[in-house]
ROVODO-955723 format. One line per 5 residues: their letters; for each residue x, y, z of C-alpha. Coordinates in nm, 4 decimals, m for minus. Each point is the difference from the previous one (the first is absolute). Last residue first. Example, Ala and Ser with C-alpha at 12.3 -4.5 7.8 and 13.67 -1.06 7.14 Angstrom:
sa> 1.3670,m0.1060,0.7140; m0.1370,m0.3440,0.0660 .
//
This chain:
rkrdi> m0.5672,m9.6216,12.8411; 0.3030,0.1439,0.2125; 0.3801,m0.2046,0.0313; m0.0026,m0.0712,0.3581; 0.3535,0.0769,0.1892 .
lvkng> 0.0415,m0.0775,0.3865; 0.2188,0.1047,0.1798; 0.1207,m0.2237,0.2941; 0.0524,0.1319,0.3508; m0.3531,m0.0050,0.1347 .
dthih> m0.2476,0.0088,m0.2775; 0.1339,0.2738,m0.2299; m0.1471,0.1388,m0.3431; 0.0604,0.0294,m0.3561; m0.2994,m0.0201,m0.2185 .
wsdep> 0.1540,0.0570,m0.3980; m0.1255,0.1132,m0.2848; m0.0352,0.3758,0.0543; 0.2459,m0.0394,0.2747; 0.2455,m0.0125,m0.2260 .
fikrt> 0.2366,m0.3104,0.1254; 0.4251,m0.0045,m0.0376; m0.0070,0.3751,0.1535; m0.2621,m0.1048,0.2852; 0.1743,m0.3122,0.0269 .
yrlyv> 0.3618,0.2153,0.0972; m0.1654,0.2305,0.3101; m0.1792,m0.3684,0.1071; 0.3520,m0.1107,m0.0034; 0.1517,0.2440,0.2381 .
rtrkt> m0.2913,m0.0769,0.2458; 0.0644,m0.3783,0.0037; 0.3533,0.0698,0.0823; m0.0849,0.2203,0.3189; m0.2569,m0.2291,0.1319 .
vrkvi> m0.3477,m0.0194,m0.0732; m0.2085,m0.0993,0.2959; m0.0637,m0.3096,0.2172; 0.3569,m0.1783,m0.0425; 0.1414,m0.1999,0.2595 .
tnqdl> 0.3773,0.0592,0.0412; 0.2693,m0.2872,0.0178; 0.1292,0.0195,m0.3851; 0.1366,0.3958,0.1127; m0.0414,0.1965,m0.3374 .
pegsf> m0.3235,m0.0387,m0.0394; m0.1080,m0.1850,m0.3306; m0.1733,0.2708,m0.2237; m0.2980,m0.1677,m0.1974; m0.1514,m0.1526,m0.2995 .
efghi> m0.3207,m0.0518,m0.2129; m0.0512,0.0391,m0.3734; m0.3743,m0.0748,m0.1610; m0.1620,m0.0098,m0.3660; 0.3078,m0.1983,m0.1936 .
npnrm> m0.1226,m0.0240,m0.3487; 0.2709,0.2218,m0.0900; 0.2676,m0.3041,0.0514; 0.2937,0.0999,m0.2124; m0.0905,0.3863,0.0800 .
ffdqi> m0.0540,m0.0474,0.2791; 0.3592,m0.1714,0.1105; 0.1405,0.2577,m0.1830; m0.1741,0.2919,0.1999; 0.1375,m0.1999,0.3736 .
iacvt> 0.3183,m0.0163,m0.1419; 0.0266,0.3381,m0.0877; m0.1308,0.1136,0.3733; 0.2674,m0.2907,0.1399; 0.2613,0.2203,m0.1552 .
nivsy> m0.1207,0.3248,0.1095; m0.0179,m0.1636,0.3369; 0.3884,m0.1537,m0.0622; 0.0724,0.3717,m0.1794; m0.1022,0.1938,0.3413 .
fegkn> 0.1260,m0.2441,0.2632; 0.3373,0.0164,m0.1251; 0.2288,0.1329,0.2006; 0.1467,m0.3133,0.1461; m0.2157,m0.0261,0.3325 .
vltye> m0.1004,m0.4043,m0.0138; m0.2896,m0.0216,0.2146; m0.1091,m0.3392,0.0024; m0.3195,m0.1359,m0.1357; 0.1900,m0.2679,m0.2360 .
egdye> 0.1845,m0.1100,0.3117; 0.1385,m0.3389,m0.1300; 0.3323,0.0761,0.1534; 0.0773,0.3216,m0.0801; 0.3221,m0.0454,m0.1796 .
dnivg> m0.1867,m0.3474,m0.2094; m0.1278,0.2950,m0.2157; m0.3912,m0.0276,m0.0713; m0.1211,0.3501,0.0922; m0.4007,0.0244,m0.0213 .
fvina> m0.3269,0.0626,m0.1671; m0.3398,m0.1310,0.0566; m0.2925,0.1042,m0.2425; m0.3435,m0.2209,0.0615; m0.1535,m0.0353,m0.2907 .
qlida> m0.3973,0.0068,m0.0719; m0.1175,m0.1782,m0.3123; 0.1153,m0.3877,0.1608; m0.3379,0.0523,0.2167; m0.0610,m0.1940,0.3004 .
qkrgf> 0.3164,m0.1567,m0.0284; 0.1840,0.3872,m0.0462; 0.2774,m0.0167,m0.2227; 0.3439,0.1233,0.1384; 0.2069,0.2531,m0.2269 .
rveye> 0.3640,0.0070,0.1198; 0.2755,0.2599,m0.0151; 0.3296,m0.1362,0.0524; 0.3011,0.1841,0.0770; 0.3728,0.0041,0.0047 .
vekdt> 0.2303,0.3410,0.1660; 0.3072,0.0059,m0.2411; 0.0260,0.3620,0.1259; m0.0897,0.1303,m0.3528; m0.3058,m0.2104,0.0467 .
tfyyv> m0.0860,m0.3726,m0.0964; m0.3562,m0.0777,m0.1374; m0.2094,m0.2957,0.0056; m0.3683,m0.1387,m0.1352; m0.2361,m0.2632,0.1511 .
gssnl> m0.4035,0.0292,m0.1602; m0.0404,m0.3226,m0.1693; m0.2662,0.1103,m0.1716; 0.2097,0.1295,m0.3012; 0.2210,m0.2971,m0.0366 .
appaf> 0.3881,0.0887,m0.0563; m0.0095,0.2087,0.2826; 0.0757,0.4007,m0.0364; 0.4206,0.0597,0.0972; 0.0473,0.3466,0.0923 .
syikp> 0.1881,0.3043,m0.0779; 0.0490,0.2540,0.2445; m0.2662,0.2746,0.0537; 0.1309,0.3607,0.1018; 0.0002,0.2484,0.2751 .
m> 0.2025,0.3241,m0.0620 .
//
């Protein structure tokens, strides 16, 4: 059964950097970057930060913890939003498995993330759509 790992929220709510470690000692960082044009829009990025993966934060780890990792990222997104309730938009994309691939359409990773996005952001309050490989989530007015 997938679980949610304990995570460390940022000391400052607006800084938007979270960390967690899985049962198999894989360390992750989840970042919420603010857009320059609109600081109430956040770009969501997460990846592995262990040294053993040679700085490849988007590496495919294959430790059998995928669903727990995704559940934890979802919980972190919800925590970030609760701490920053004025955010009115989010954006993310799933990097291709091969970093040399030029992405013109939605990747497998993005499709998986999109399924979880619909669980976090209810469609009566949020508009969820794709633009190429990006998932854009905007609060309905």
